C-alpha positions in Angstrom: 128.2 67.0 116.4 126.1 68.9 113.9 124.2 66.9 111.3 125.2 67.3 107.7 122.7 69.0 105.5 121.1 66.7 102.9 122.5 67.3 99.5 120.2 69.0 97.0 120.3 68.0 93.3 122.0 70.8 91.5 121.5 71.5 87.8 123.2 74.9 88.2 126.5 73.8 89.7 128.3 76.5 87.6 126.5 79.3 89.6 127.8 80.7 92.9 126.3 78.8 95.9 124.0 81.7 96.8 122.4 81.6 93.4 122.0 77.9 93.0 118.5 77.7 94.6 117.4 81.0 92.8 118.7 80.9 89.3 118.4 83.9 87.1 115.1 84.1 85.2 115.2 83.7 81.5 113.1 85.3 78.7 111.3 82.0 78.5 110.5 82.1 82.2 109.0 85.6 81.8 107.1 84.5 78.7 105.4 81.7 80.8 104.5 84.2 83.5 100.8 85.0 84.1 99.2 87.8 86.1 98.4 87.2 89.8 94.8 88.0 89.0 94.6 85.0 86.7 96.6 82.5 88.8 94.9 83.4 92.1 91.4 84.9 91.4 90.0 84.4 94.9 93.0 86.0 96.6 92.9 88.8 94.1 89.2 89.5 94.7 89.8 89.5 98.5 92.6 92.0 98.1 90.5 94.3 95.9 87.7 94.1 98.5 90.0 95.3 101.2 90.7 98.5 99.4 93.9 99.5 101.3 94.1 101.0 104.7 90.9 101.4 106.8 89.4 104.9 106.6 90.0 107.1 109.6 87.0 108.6 111.4 88.8 112.0 111.4 91.4 112.1 108.7 94.2 114.7 108.6 93.8 117.5 106.1 96.6 118.9 104.0 96.8 122.7 104.2 99.4 125.3 103.2 100.3 128.6 104.7 103.3 130.9 104.8 105.4 131.3 108.0 108.4 133.5 108.7 111.7 131.7 107.9 112.9 132.0 111.5 109.8 130.3 112.8 110.2 127.5 110.3 113.9 127.1 111.1 113.1 126.8 114.9 110.4 124.2 114.3 112.5 122.1 112.0 115.5 122.4 114.3 113.4 120.7 117.0 113.9 117.4 115.2 111.8 114.7 113.5 108.1 114.7 114.3 107.8 118.4 114.4 104.4 118.3 112.5 102.9 116.4 115.5 104.4 118.9 117.9 103.1 121.9 116.0 99.6 120.3 115.9 99.8 119.7 119.7 100.7 123.4 120.4 97.8 124.6 118.1 95.4 122.1 119.8 96.4 123.3 123.2 95.9 127.0 122.1 92.4 126.1 120.8 91.5 124.3 124.0 92.7 127.2 126.1 90.4 129.5 124.1 93.1 131.5 122.4 91.6 130.9 119.0 
């Protein structure tokens, strides 16, 4: 037999069950709000030190050049991930000395 959940005092009995534990925030709630930086200064400082994703040793470079429409159509028709496949073909051509 499953145990019954303990009852939780409910000041929001008029709200649907899903919302009783998460009542809608009021203007007064927002007025009392403070920035994360003020409330948790140590955690904020740690996040700022991290600075996002680690730098790559050899980051990708955005370039642009024009290709014939039929070439672009065939590449895109090959499915998702076509950028990586195009890079692989170019790298193989470079390694084979064709460039």
